[in-house]
C-alpha positions as CSV (number, residue, x, y, z in Angstrom):
1,M,-122.9,186.7,131.1
2,R,-121.7,185.4,127.7
3,R,-118.5,184.1,129.4
4,L,-120.4,182.0,131.8
5,L,-122.6,180.4,129.1
6,T,-119.5,179.7,127.0
7,G,-117.8,178.0,130.0
8,K,-120.7,175.7,130.7
9,K,-120.7,174.4,127.1
10,G,-117.1,173.4,127.4
11,T,-117.5,171.8,130.8
12,S,-120.4,169.7,129.5
13,A,-118.4,168.4,126.6
14,V,-115.4,167.5,128.8
15,L,-117.7,165.7,131.3
16,G,-119.4,163.8,128.4
17,I,-116.1,162.6,127.1
18,L,-114.9,161.7,130.5
19,L,-118.1,159.7,131.2
20,M,-117.7,157.9,127.8
21,V,-114.1,156.9,128.7
22,L,-115.1,155.6,132.1
23,V,-118.0,153.6,130.6
24,T,-115.8,152.2,127.9
25,T,-113.1,151.2,130.4
26,A,-115.6,149.5,132.7
27,A,-117.1,147.6,129.8
28,G,-113.6,146.5,128.7
29,I,-112.8,145.2,132.1
30,M,-116.1,143.3,132.3
31,L,-115.5,141.8,128.9
32,Y,-111.9,140.8,129.8
33,N,-113.1,139.0,132.9
34,Y,-115.9,137.2,131.0
35,V,-113.5,136.0,128.2
36,M,-110.7,135.0,130.6
37,G,-113.2,133.0,132.7
38,H,-114.3,131.1,129.7
39,V,-110.7,130.5,128.5
40,E,-109.8,129.0,131.9
41,S,-112.9,126.9,131.8
42,M,-112.0,125.6,128.3
43,K,-108.5,124.8,129.4
44,T,-109.8,122.8,132.3
45,N,-112.3,120.9,130.2
46,L,-109.7,120.2,127.5
47,T,-107.3,118.5,129.9
48,T,-110.0,116.6,131.8
49,Q,-112.1,115.4,128.9
50,L,-109.8,114.9,125.9
51,S,-106.7,112.8,125.7
52,L,-104.2,112.5,122.9
53,L,-104.1,109.1,121.1
54,L,-101.1,108.1,119.1
55,L,-100.9,105.1,116.7
56,E,-97.9,103.0,117.6
57,S,-98.4,100.4,114.9
58,A,-101.1,98.7,112.8
59,N,-101.5,95.3,111.1
60,I,-104.1,94.1,108.6
61,N,-105.1,90.7,107.3
62,T,-108.3,89.4,105.6
63,T,-110.4,89.3,108.7
64,H,-109.3,92.2,110.9
65,I,-107.2,95.3,111.5
66,T,-105.1,95.4,114.7
67,A,-104.1,98.9,115.9
68,F,-101.8,99.5,118.8
69,V,-102.8,102.8,120.4
70,R,-101.0,104.8,123.1
71,N,-102.9,107.1,125.4
72,T,-100.6,110.1,126.1
73,G,-103.2,112.0,128.2
74,N,-103.9,112.1,131.9
75,N,-107.2,110.3,131.8
76,V,-108.5,106.8,130.9
77,V,-109.8,106.8,127.3
78,S,-112.6,104.4,126.2
79,I,-112.6,103.6,122.5
80,I,-116.1,102.5,121.6
81,N,-116.5,103.1,117.9
82,A,-114.6,102.2,114.8
83,Y,-115.1,103.3,111.2
84,V,-113.4,102.0,108.1
85,N,-113.7,104.3,105.0
86,D,-116.3,106.3,106.9
87,V,-118.6,103.2,107.4
88,P,-119.2,101.9,110.9
89,A,-117.1,98.8,111.5
90,L,-117.3,96.1,114.2
91,L,-114.9,96.8,117.0
92,R,-114.3,93.4,118.6
93,Q,-114.5,94.8,122.1
94,S,-114.6,98.3,123.6
95,L,-111.1,99.3,124.7
96,Q,-110.1,101.2,127.8
97,I,-106.6,102.6,127.8
98,A,-105.0,103.9,131.0
99,P,-102.9,107.1,130.9
100,A,-99.5,106.5,129.4
101,S,-100.4,103.0,128.4
102,L,-100.8,101.0,125.2
103,G,-103.9,99.2,124.1
104,A,-104.8,97.0,121.1
105,A,-108.0,97.7,119.1
106,Y,-109.3,94.9,116.8
107,V,-111.6,96.0,114.0
108,S,-113.3,93.1,112.3
109,G,-114.3,93.0,108.6
110,A,-113.5,91.6,105.2
111,Y,-110.4,93.2,103.8
112,T,-109.0,92.9,100.3
113,R,-105.4,92.9,99.1
114,G,-104.2,96.0,97.2
115,V,-106.7,98.3,98.9
116,T,-105.9,101.2,101.3
117,Y,-108.3,101.7,104.1
118,T,-108.9,104.8,106.3
119,V,-109.6,103.7,109.9
120,K,-111.1,106.0,112.5
121,L,-111.2,105.0,116.2
122,A,-113.5,107.2,118.4
123,S,-113.7,107.5,122.1
124,V,-116.6,108.4,124.4
125,L,-115.5,112.0,124.9
126,G,-114.9,112.7,121.2
127,T,-111.2,112.0,120.9
128,T,-110.5,110.4,117.6
129,L,-107.5,108.7,115.9
130,T,-107.5,108.4,112.1
131,F,-105.0,106.5,110.1
132,K,-104.6,104.8,106.8
133,I,-103.4,101.2,106.3
134,S,-102.7,99.3,103.1
135,F,-103.2,95.6,102.7
C-alpha cells in the first residue's frame, strides 16, 4: 500500500511540471506571434508614412531662407510647417516633393547678419528636417 501512495505523489509532481512546461510554451508562442504581428505592422507603416528628407543646400539673406530638400523616400512628402529657432515661421507656400525629387522651401522672416539660425521643416506625417544656417 505504501508503495502505491508514494508512486502517486511522484506522478502528480511530474504531471504538474509537464503541464507548466506546456502552458509556458503555448504562452511563448502566442506572445511571439503577437509581437511579430506588430513589428510587421510597424515596418509597413514606417515605409508608407515616413520618408527621409535630406538637405541639399541652403541660402539665407535678410528676408528669407531658401532650403533645397530632397525626398529619398517612396512617397510624396508635403512640407507644411517651418520653425526658426523653435518659433513658428512663415513658409511662403506648402511644398510637395515627389519621391526621389528635389524641392525648394522658402521661409520668410527678418534675419540678421552674424547670427546662426536653427531651421526645422515639418511634413504632414511627422517627418522633420532640422538644420543650422549662419548669415
